[in-house]
DSSP file (Angstrom, degrees, kcal/mol; ACC not computed):
  #  RESIDUE AA STRUCTURE BP1 BP2  ACC     N-H-->O    O-->H-N    N-H-->O    O-->H-N    TCO  KAPPA ALPHA  PHI   PSI    X-CA   Y-CA   Z-CA
    1    1 A M              0   0    0      0, 0.0     2,-0.3     0, 0.0     0, 0.0   0.000 360.0 360.0 360.0 135.9   -6.4   15.3   11.6
    2    2 A T        -     0   0    0      1,-0.1     2,-0.3     0, 0.0     0, 0.0  -0.552 360.0-128.8 -73.1 132.7   -2.8   13.9   11.1
    3    3 A K        -     0   0    0     -2,-0.3     2,-0.4     3,-0.0    -1,-0.1  -0.655  24.8-151.6 -78.8 137.7   -0.4   16.1    9.2
    4    4 A V        -     0   0    0     -2,-0.3     5,-0.0     1,-0.0     0, 0.0  -0.913  27.0 -95.1-116.7 148.0    1.2   14.2    6.3
    5    5 A D     >  -     0   0    0     -2,-0.4     4,-1.6     1,-0.1     5,-0.2  -0.379  25.1-152.9 -62.1 115.0    4.5   15.0    5.0
    6    6 A P  H  > S+     0   0    0      0, 0.0     4,-2.2     0, 0.0    -1,-0.1   0.780  95.1  56.5 -58.5 -31.5    4.3   17.3    2.0
    7    7 A Y  H  > S+     0   0    0      2,-0.2     4,-1.7     1,-0.2     5,-0.1   0.880 104.3  51.6 -72.2 -40.0    7.5   16.0    0.6
    8    8 A L  H  > S+     0   0    0      2,-0.2     4,-1.9     1,-0.2    -1,-0.2   0.859 110.2  49.9 -64.2 -37.7    6.3   12.5    0.6
    9    9 A H  H  X S+     0   0    0     -4,-1.6     4,-3.2     2,-0.2     5,-0.3   0.921 106.6  55.6 -67.9 -40.4    3.2   13.6   -1.3
   10   10 A A  H  X S+     0   0    0     -4,-2.2     4,-2.7     1,-0.2     5,-0.2   0.902 106.9  50.6 -54.5 -41.6    5.4   15.4   -3.9
   11   11 A V  H  X S+     0   0    0     -4,-1.7     4,-2.8     1,-0.2    -1,-0.2   0.932 112.6  46.0 -64.5 -45.9    7.2   12.1   -4.5
   12   12 A L  H  X S+     0   0    0     -4,-1.9     4,-3.0     2,-0.2    -2,-0.2   0.903 111.9  50.4 -64.0 -41.6    4.0   10.4   -5.0
   13   13 A V  H  X S+     0   0    0     -4,-3.2     4,-2.2     2,-0.2     6,-0.2   0.929 111.2  47.9 -62.9 -46.8    2.6   13.0   -7.3
   14   14 A L  H  X>S+     0   0    0     -4,-2.7     5,-2.0    -5,-0.3     4,-0.9   0.965 113.3  49.3 -60.1 -47.4    5.8   13.1   -9.5
   15   15 A H  H ><5S+     0   0    0     -4,-2.8     3,-2.0     1,-0.2    -2,-0.2   0.970 111.5  47.6 -54.6 -51.6    5.7    9.3   -9.7
   16   16 A G  H 3<5S+     0   0    0     -4,-3.0    -1,-0.2     1,-0.3    -2,-0.2   0.776 111.9  51.6 -64.1 -27.4    2.0    9.3  -10.7
   17   17 A A  H 3<5S-     0   0    0     -4,-2.2    -1,-0.3    -3,-0.2    -2,-0.2   0.500 115.5-115.2 -79.1  -7.9    2.7   11.9  -13.3
   18   18 A G  T <<5 +     0   0    0     -3,-2.0    -3,-0.2    -4,-0.9     2,-0.1   0.630  68.6 141.2  86.4   7.7    5.4   10.0  -14.8
   19   19 A K      < -     0   0    0     -5,-2.0    -1,-0.3    -6,-0.2     2,-0.2  -0.472  59.4 -95.6 -90.9 160.1    8.0   12.5  -13.8
   20   20 A E        -     0   0    0     -2,-0.1     2,-1.3    -3,-0.1    -1,-0.1  -0.531  32.8-131.1 -69.2 132.3   11.5   12.2  -12.6
   21   21 A V        +     0   0    0     -2,-0.2     2,-0.3     4,-0.1    -1,-0.1  -0.711  51.2 144.6 -91.3  95.9   11.7   12.3   -8.8
   22   22 A S     >  -     0   0    0     -2,-1.3     4,-3.2     1,-0.1     5,-0.3  -0.815  65.0-102.3-129.8 166.7   14.5   14.7   -8.3
   23   23 A E  H  > S+     0   0    0     -2,-0.3     4,-2.2     1,-0.2     5,-0.2   0.915 120.1  49.3 -59.9 -45.8   15.3   17.4   -5.9
   24   24 A A  H  > S+     0   0    0      2,-0.2     4,-2.6     1,-0.2    -1,-0.2   0.901 112.8  50.0 -61.0 -39.5   14.2   20.3   -8.3
   25   25 A H  H  > S+     0   0    0      2,-0.2     4,-2.6     1,-0.2     5,-0.2   0.984 110.5  46.2 -61.6 -50.9   10.9   18.5   -9.0
   26   26 A I  H  X S+     0   0    0     -4,-3.2     4,-2.6     1,-0.2     5,-0.2   0.908 111.5  51.3 -62.6 -40.3   10.1   17.9   -5.5
   27   27 A V  H  X S+     0   0    0     -4,-2.2     4,-2.6    -5,-0.3     5,-0.3   0.942 109.4  52.4 -56.6 -49.7   10.9   21.5   -4.4
   28   28 A A  H  X S+     0   0    0     -4,-2.6     4,-1.7     1,-0.2    -2,-0.2   0.914 112.4  45.4 -64.1 -33.3    8.5   22.8   -7.4
   29   29 A V  H  X S+     0   0    0     -4,-2.6     4,-1.0    -5,-0.2    -1,-0.2   0.954 113.6  48.4 -73.3 -43.3    5.6   20.6   -6.1
   30   30 A V  H  <>S+     0   0    0     -4,-2.6     5,-1.9    -5,-0.2     3,-0.5   0.911 113.5  47.0 -62.8 -41.2    6.1   21.6   -2.5
   31   31 A K  H ><5S+     0   0    0     -4,-2.6     3,-1.8     1,-0.2    -1,-0.2   0.842 107.4  58.0 -66.3 -36.0    6.2   25.3   -3.5
   32   32 A A  H 3<5S+     0   0    0     -4,-1.7    -1,-0.2    -5,-0.3    -2,-0.2   0.698 103.0  55.4 -72.5 -18.2    3.1   24.9   -5.7
   33   33 A A  T 3<5S-     0   0    0     -4,-1.0    -1,-0.3    -3,-0.5    -2,-0.2   0.460 123.8-106.6 -89.7   0.0    1.4   23.7   -2.6
   34   34 A G  T < 5S+     0   0    0     -3,-1.8     2,-0.4     1,-0.3    -3,-0.2   0.552  76.9 128.1  90.9   8.2    2.3   26.8   -0.8
   35   35 A V      < -     0   0    0     -5,-1.9     2,-0.5   -29,-0.0    -1,-0.3  -0.778  65.9-111.2 -99.5 140.5    5.0   25.4    1.5
   36   36 A E        -     0   0    0     -2,-0.4     2,-0.1    -3,-0.1    -5,-0.0  -0.607  42.0-126.8 -72.5 123.3    8.4   26.9    1.9
   37   37 A A        -     0   0    0     -2,-0.5     2,-0.7   -10,-0.1     3,-0.1  -0.419  12.4-151.3 -74.8 141.0   10.7   24.4    0.4
   38   38 A D     >  -     0   0    0      1,-0.1     4,-1.9    -2,-0.1     5,-0.2  -0.959   9.5-164.5-108.2 110.2   13.7   22.9    2.2
   39   39 A H  H  > S+     0   0    0     -2,-0.7     4,-2.9     1,-0.2     5,-0.2   0.880  87.9  54.5 -63.5 -38.1   16.3   22.0   -0.6
   40   40 A A  H  > S+     0   0    0      1,-0.2     4,-1.8     2,-0.2    -1,-0.2   0.904 108.7  45.9 -69.5 -32.9   18.3   19.9    1.6
   41   41 A R  H  > S+     0   0    0      2,-0.2     4,-2.8     1,-0.2    -1,-0.2   0.868 114.2  50.3 -68.9 -38.5   15.3   17.7    2.8
   42   42 A A  H  X S+     0   0    0     -4,-1.9     4,-2.4     1,-0.2    -2,-0.2   0.920 110.5  49.0 -71.8 -41.3   14.1   17.4   -0.9
   43   43 A K  H  X S+     0   0    0     -4,-2.9     4,-1.7     2,-0.2    -2,-0.2   0.899 112.5  48.5 -63.6 -38.6   17.7   16.3   -2.0
   44   44 A V  H  X S+     0   0    0     -4,-1.8     4,-1.9    -5,-0.2    -2,-0.2   0.958 114.9  45.7 -70.0 -45.8   17.9   13.7    0.9
   45   45 A L  H  X S+     0   0    0     -4,-2.8     4,-1.9     1,-0.2    -2,-0.2   0.891 110.3  52.6 -71.4 -33.7   14.4   12.3   -0.1
   46   46 A A  H  < S+     0   0    0     -4,-2.4     4,-0.3     1,-0.2    -1,-0.2   0.889 114.2  43.0 -61.5 -40.1   15.2   12.2   -3.8
   47   47 A E  H  < S+     0   0    0     -4,-1.7     3,-0.3    -5,-0.2    -1,-0.2   0.747 110.2  56.5 -78.8 -22.5   18.3   10.2   -3.1
   48   48 A A  H  < S+     0   0    0     -4,-1.9    -2,-0.2     1,-0.2    -1,-0.2   0.866 110.6  44.4 -76.1 -32.4   16.5    8.0   -0.6
   49   49 A V  S >< S+     0   0    0     -4,-1.9     3,-2.2    -5,-0.1     2,-0.2   0.381  80.7 124.0 -98.9   6.7   13.8    6.9   -3.1
   50   50 A K  T 3  S+     0   0    0     -3,-0.3     3,-0.1     1,-0.3    -3,-0.0  -0.511  84.2  11.0 -62.2 130.4   16.2    6.3   -6.1
   51   51 A G  T 3  S+     0   0    0      1,-0.3     2,-0.3    -2,-0.2    -1,-0.3   0.380  91.6 138.9  86.0  -3.5   15.6    2.8   -7.3
   52   52 A V    <   -     0   0    0     -3,-2.2     2,-1.3     1,-0.1    -1,-0.3  -0.594  53.7-133.8 -80.9 136.6   12.4    2.2   -5.2
   53   53 A N     >  -     0   0    0     -2,-0.3     4,-2.5     1,-0.2     3,-0.2  -0.719  23.5-174.7 -87.2  93.5    9.9    0.3   -7.1
   54   54 A F  H  > S+     0   0    0     -2,-1.3     4,-3.4     1,-0.2     5,-0.4   0.895  76.3  61.3 -61.5 -40.7    6.8    2.4   -6.4
   55   55 A E  H  > S+     0   0    0      1,-0.2     4,-2.1     2,-0.2    -1,-0.2   0.929 109.6  41.8 -55.7 -44.1    4.3    0.1   -8.1
   56   56 A D  H  > S+     0   0    0     -3,-0.2     4,-2.9     1,-0.2     5,-0.3   0.969 114.8  51.7 -65.1 -50.5    5.2   -2.8   -5.8
   57   57 A L  H  X S+     0   0    0     -4,-2.5     4,-1.8     1,-0.2    -2,-0.2   0.873 111.8  46.2 -54.1 -35.3    5.3   -0.5   -2.8
   58   58 A L  H  X S+     0   0    0     -4,-3.4     4,-2.2     2,-0.2    -1,-0.2   0.862 112.0  50.6 -75.1 -38.3    1.9    0.9   -3.6
   59   59 A K  H  X S+     0   0    0     -4,-2.1     4,-2.2    -5,-0.4    -2,-0.2   0.893 111.7  49.2 -66.2 -39.1    0.4   -2.6   -4.3
   60   60 A Q  H  X S+     0   0    0     -4,-2.9     4,-2.4     2,-0.2    -2,-0.2   0.888 112.7  45.3 -66.2 -40.6    1.8   -3.9   -1.0
   61   61 A S  H  X S+     0   0    0     -4,-1.8     4,-1.8    -5,-0.3    -2,-0.2   0.864 113.3  51.5 -74.3 -31.7    0.4   -0.9    1.0
   62   62 A T  H  X S+     0   0    0     -4,-2.2     4,-1.6     2,-0.2    -2,-0.2   0.942 110.4  48.7 -61.2 -52.2   -3.0   -1.3   -0.8
   63   63 A M  H  < S+     0   0    0     -4,-2.2     4,-0.4     1,-0.2     3,-0.4   0.918 112.1  48.3 -58.4 -49.3   -3.1   -5.1    0.0
   64   64 A M  H  < S+     0   0    0     -4,-2.4     3,-0.4     1,-0.2    -1,-0.2   0.840 113.1  48.4 -72.5 -28.5   -2.3   -4.4    3.7
   65   65 A A  H  < S+     0   0    0     -4,-1.8    -1,-0.2     1,-0.2    -2,-0.2   0.772 116.4  42.2 -69.7 -30.1   -5.0   -1.6    3.9
   66   66 A A  S  < S+     0   0    0     -4,-1.6    -2,-0.2    -3,-0.4    -1,-0.2   0.195  80.8 131.1-111.5  16.1   -7.7   -3.7    2.2
   67   67 A A        -     0   0    0     -4,-0.4     3,-0.0    -3,-0.4    -3,-0.0  -0.506  60.4-120.5 -61.6 125.1   -6.9   -7.0    4.2
   68   68 A P        -     0   0    0      0, 0.0     2,-0.3     0, 0.0    -1,-0.1  -0.357  22.9-109.4 -66.0 151.4  -10.3   -8.4    5.5
   69   69 A V        -     0   0    0      1,-0.1     2,-0.2    -2,-0.0     0, 0.0  -0.663  41.3-112.3 -74.3 136.4  -10.7   -8.9    9.2
   70   70 A A        -     0   0    0     -2,-0.3    -1,-0.1     1,-0.1    -3,-0.0  -0.519  29.2-110.5 -75.9 142.3  -10.7  -12.5   10.0
   71   71 A A        -     0   0    0     -2,-0.2    -1,-0.1     1,-0.2     0, 0.0  -0.153  48.5 -79.6 -62.4 162.9  -13.9  -14.1   11.2
   72   72 A A        -     0   0    0      1,-0.1    -1,-0.2     9,-0.0     6,-0.0  -0.418  55.6-113.9 -64.7 132.1  -14.1  -15.3   14.7
   73   73 A P        -     0   0    0      0, 0.0     5,-0.1     0, 0.0    -1,-0.1  -0.219  31.1-100.0 -67.9 153.7  -12.3  -18.7   15.0
   74   74 A A    >   -     0   0    0      1,-0.1     3,-0.9     3,-0.1     4,-0.2  -0.414  35.8-109.0 -71.9 156.1  -14.2  -21.9   15.9
   75   75 A A  G >  S+     0   0    0      1,-0.2     3,-0.7     2,-0.2     4,-0.2   0.755 113.0  58.1 -60.2 -28.1  -14.0  -23.0   19.6
   76   76 A G  G 3  S+     0   0    0      1,-0.2    -1,-0.2     2,-0.1     3,-0.2   0.848 119.0  26.3 -73.9 -37.8  -11.8  -26.1   18.8
   77   77 A G  G <> S+     0   0    0     -3,-0.9     4,-2.3     1,-0.1    -1,-0.2   0.044  82.4 122.6-118.6  27.5   -9.0  -24.2   17.2
   78   78 A A  H <> S+     0   0    0     -3,-0.7     4,-2.9     1,-0.2     5,-0.2   0.898  77.3  45.6 -60.5 -46.4   -9.3  -20.7   18.9
   79   79 A A  H  > S+     0   0    0     -4,-0.2     4,-1.9     2,-0.2    -1,-0.2   0.894 114.9  46.5 -70.1 -37.3   -5.8  -20.6   20.4
   80   80 A K  H  > S+     0   0    0      2,-0.2     4,-1.8     1,-0.2    -2,-0.2   0.911 116.0  46.0 -73.1 -40.9   -4.0  -21.7   17.2
   81   81 A E  H  X S+     0   0    0     -4,-2.3     4,-2.2     2,-0.2    -2,-0.2   0.889 111.8  50.7 -58.9 -45.5   -6.1  -19.2   15.1
   82   82 A E  H  X S+     0   0    0     -4,-2.9     4,-2.3     1,-0.2    -2,-0.2   0.899 108.5  52.4 -68.8 -36.3   -5.5  -16.3   17.6
   83   83 A K  H  X S+     0   0    0     -4,-1.9     4,-3.1    -5,-0.2    -1,-0.2   0.943 109.6  50.9 -62.8 -41.7   -1.6  -17.0   17.5
   84   84 A K  H  X S+     0   0    0     -4,-1.8     4,-2.3     1,-0.2    -1,-0.2   0.884 109.8  49.0 -57.6 -43.2   -1.8  -16.9   13.6
   85   85 A E  H  X S+     0   0    0     -4,-2.2     4,-2.5     2,-0.2    -1,-0.2   0.916 110.2  51.3 -72.5 -37.5   -3.6  -13.6   13.7
   86   86 A E  H  X S+     0   0    0     -4,-2.3     4,-2.9     2,-0.2     5,-0.2   0.983 111.4  46.8 -57.5 -56.6   -1.1  -12.2   16.1
   87   87 A D  H  X S+     0   0    0     -4,-3.1     4,-2.1     1,-0.2    -1,-0.2   0.908 114.2  48.2 -55.3 -39.8    1.8  -13.2   13.9
   88   88 A T  H  X S+     0   0    0     -4,-2.3     4,-2.0     1,-0.2    -1,-0.2   0.882 112.0  49.8 -63.5 -39.8    0.0  -11.7   10.8
   89   89 A G  H  X S+     0   0    0     -4,-2.5     4,-2.3     2,-0.2    -1,-0.2   0.868 110.8  48.5 -71.6 -39.9   -0.7   -8.5   12.6
   90   90 A K  H  X S+     0   0    0     -4,-2.9     4,-2.0    -5,-0.2    -2,-0.2   0.878 111.2  50.8 -66.9 -40.0    3.0   -8.3   13.7
   91   91 A K  H  X S+     0   0    0     -4,-2.1     4,-2.5    -5,-0.2    -2,-0.2   0.909 111.3  48.5 -63.3 -43.4    4.2   -8.9   10.1
   92   92 A E  H  X S+     0   0    0     -4,-2.0     4,-2.7     1,-0.2     5,-0.2   0.954 111.5  49.1 -69.5 -43.5    1.9   -6.2    8.8
   93   93 A E  H  X S+     0   0    0     -4,-2.3     4,-2.0     1,-0.2    -1,-0.2   0.889 110.9  51.8 -60.8 -37.3    3.1   -3.7   11.5
   94   94 A Q  H  X S+     0   0    0     -4,-2.0     4,-2.7     2,-0.2    -1,-0.2   0.930 110.6  46.4 -66.0 -46.6    6.7   -4.5   10.6
   95   95 A A  H  X S+     0   0    0     -4,-2.5     4,-1.9     1,-0.2    -2,-0.2   0.922 112.7  50.8 -64.9 -42.1    6.0   -3.8    6.9
   96   96 A A  H  X S+     0   0    0     -4,-2.7     4,-2.0     1,-0.2    -1,-0.2   0.889 109.4  49.4 -62.8 -41.0    4.2   -0.6    7.8
   97   97 A E  H  X S+     0   0    0     -4,-2.0     4,-2.6    -5,-0.2     5,-0.3   0.919 109.4  54.1 -65.0 -44.4    7.2    0.5    9.9
   98   98 A G  H  X S+     0   0    0     -4,-2.7     4,-1.1     1,-0.2    -2,-0.2   0.865 109.9  46.7 -57.6 -36.1    9.5   -0.3    7.0
   99   99 A L  H  X S+     0   0    0     -4,-1.9     4,-0.7     1,-0.2    -1,-0.2   0.842 111.2  50.9 -75.8 -34.7    7.5    1.8    4.7
  100  100 A A  H  < S+     0   0    0     -4,-2.0     3,-0.4     1,-0.2     4,-0.4   0.823 110.6  49.1 -75.2 -33.0    7.4    4.7    7.2
  101  101 A S  H >< S+     0   0    0     -4,-2.6     3,-0.6     1,-0.2    -1,-0.2   0.807 101.3  64.3 -79.7 -20.8   11.2    4.6    7.7
  102  102 A L  H 3< S+     0   0    0     -4,-1.1    -1,-0.2    -5,-0.3    -2,-0.2   0.860 112.7  33.2 -61.9 -33.3   11.7    4.6    4.0
  103  103 A F  T 3<        0   0    0     -4,-0.7    -1,-0.2    -3,-0.4    -2,-0.2   0.322 360.0 360.0-108.5   5.7   10.2    8.1    3.7
  104  104 A G    <         0   0    0     -3,-0.6    -3,-0.2    -4,-0.4    -4,-0.1   0.486 360.0 360.0  77.7 360.0   11.4    9.6    7.1
């Protein structure tokens, strides 16, 4: 199982609860989860997510995760359809990388 960053989860929990995403709040959530909190890390993350529109971010990630797999292309336009799928896949990967870099 892949380990997920508790600090990132703390930010999402705070956002979902309608609370301010601050260093103190992130530390409180991480401590409540039984993890020894790193105040410097919490401070950097709180600063990094200031001004982030979580609603749009979550909608984008939900749409990417729920995107249906394209049906097999017809024999006539197979090469063209394959190229479009590759381009779409690259765009989705770039978007996912952008999201990952946002949260470290």
